[in-house]
C-alpha positions in Angstrom: 78.4 19.1 -3.9 74.9 17.8 -3.6 72.0 20.2 -4.3 68.4 19.4 -3.2 65.6 21.5 -4.5 62.1 21.3 -3.0 59.0 22.4 -4.8 55.2 22.0 -4.7 54.3 23.9 -1.6 51.5 26.5 -1.5 48.2 27.5 0.0 45.6 24.8 0.3 42.3 24.6 2.2 41.8 22.1 5.0 41.0 18.7 3.6 43.0 19.4 0.5 46.1 17.8 -1.0 49.6 18.8 -2.1 52.5 16.9 -3.6 56.0 18.0 -2.7 59.0 17.2 -4.8 62.6 17.0 -3.9 65.0 16.8 -6.8 68.7 16.1 -6.5 71.6 17.2 -8.7 72.5 13.6 -9.4 71.3 10.0 -9.2 71.8 9.6 -5.5 68.5 9.0 -3.8 68.6 5.3 -4.6 71.7 4.9 -2.4 70.7 6.8 0.7 67.9 7.4 3.1 65.9 10.5 2.2 63.6 12.2 4.7 61.0 15.0 4.8 61.1 17.3 7.8 58.9 20.3 8.7 59.2 23.3 10.8 56.2 25.3 11.9 56.5 28.9 13.2 57.9 29.0 16.7 58.6 25.3 16.7 61.6 23.0 16.2 62.1 21.2 13.0 60.5 17.7 13.2 60.8 14.5 11.2 57.8 13.6 9.0 58.7 10.6 7.0 61.6 8.9 5.3 62.4 6.3 2.7 65.4 4.0 2.8 67.7 3.0 -0.1 65.7 -0.2 -0.1 62.5 1.6 -0.5 61.2 1.0 3.0 59.1 3.9 4.3 58.4 5.2 7.8 56.0 7.9 9.0 55.5 10.1 12.0 52.3 9.0 13.7 50.3 12.2 13.1 50.8 11.9 9.3 50.5 8.1 9.0 47.6 7.3 6.6 47.6 10.8 5.2 51.1 11.3 3.8 52.9 9.1 1.4 56.7 9.3 0.6 57.9 7.8 -2.6 60.9 7.9 -4.9 61.5 8.0 -8.7 65.1 7.1 -9.4 64.8 7.9 -13.1 63.8 11.5 -12.2 66.3 11.8 -9.2 63.3 12.8 -7.1 61.6 12.0 -3.9 58.0 13.0 -3.3 55.7 13.6 -0.4 52.0 13.2 -1.2 50.0 15.0 1.4 46.2 14.3 1.7 43.6 15.4 4.2 45.7 18.4 5.2 44.8 20.3 8.3 46.0 23.6 9.8 48.5 21.7 12.0 50.3 20.7 8.8 51.2 24.3 8.1 55.0 24.5 8.0 58.1 24.9 5.9 58.9 21.4 4.6 62.5 20.3 4.0 64.1 17.5 2.2 67.1 15.8 3.8 69.6 13.3 2.3 71.5 11.1 4.7 74.8 11.2 2.8 78.1 12.0 4.4 77.2 14.8 6.9 73.7 15.2 5.5 72.3 17.6 3.0 69.2 19.9 3.3 67.1 21.6 0.7 66.0 25.2 1.0 62.5 24.3 2.0 59.0 24.9 0.6 56.2 26.6 2.4 52.9 24.7 3.0 50.0 26.8 4.3 46.7 25.1 5.2 44.1 27.7 5.7 40.5 28.5 4.8 
């Protein structure tokens, strides 16, 4: 059973930065695509970015240039560096691993507010 644990969320002012982490219970990220999704209050969960097993990255247009997804295989972790945050980025952020039927983490809250 794969376990994904997100961390790094919190309260930040507009224009600030946060780095989210997703850590797995084993060395699996290198073999599968890992994605970050987010769900704002009253909205559907939406894809934000993903990184393939080959290390190729993709971003949703509204975060392109502000967010960076990366992976550290030695630490069994995938990260989402978020810069120039604005209030529209407020959401619960989830890590998703495309392995078998897919695995989700429990989510970490990001709140952007002055």
